[in-house]
N, C-alpha and C positions, 0 to 999 in steps of 0.2 A: 504494500500500500504506500502510495506517495502523495504528498501534498502538491497539487498542480501549481499553486501559487509560489512554490519554492523552486520551480524550474528556471533555468537560465538559458538564454539563447546564445548559441555559439556558431562559428563557421561549421558547416556540415562535416568537415573532415578533421575537426579538432579532437584532441585527446580527451577521453572521458565522455564523449557523446554517446548516449544510450538510445536515442530516438532521432531519426532524421527524416526529413520530407520536405514538401513544398508548402509554403505559406499560402493558404487559400483565402484567408480573410484576416484583417486586423482592424480592431475598433478601439479607440481611446475611451477609457473608462476611469476618469478621475485620477487615481494614483498610479495608473499603468495602462497596459494594453491587453485586450482580450485577443488571443491569437488562435486561429484554427490551422492545424498542421495536417496535411494529407500525406499519409505514409505510402510507400510504394505499393502495398497491397490494397490500397483504396480506403483503408480505415482512416477516420478523422479524429484527432485528439485536440482538445481545447485546453488552453493554458492562459494564465495571467502572468504577463512578463513586465519588466520595468522599462523596456525601451522599444521604440517603434521598429518594425521590420517591414520591408517592402513586400507587397502582395506579389506572389510568384517566386520569391526568393527561395533558394534551397538552403535550409538551416538545420542545425542539430540542437538538441536540448540536453543539458546536463542536469543531474539532480544531486546536489550536495548530500552527503550521508545524513546530515541532521534533518533532512526533509523526507527521509525514507523510513518506514516501519516494516520490519519483517516478522512474520508470525509462523510458527510451526504448523504444519498441516495437522488437522484434527483427525484422529483415527476412530 
């Protein structure tokens, strides 16, 4: 589980990128930007990021460890 507001936009080929795709939509929302990222398989992820990114740009997202929670699978 990760907090989408903790995602950081980076160049698509940067070290640490876990998700990359093309920016489908960007909307300014007060303290940041709502970003929709279309992955190569067609799935769309939505994130809140702190800087504008051009629509159509290929970008990657990193998630700092403090914004990720890992749970053991229940049996």
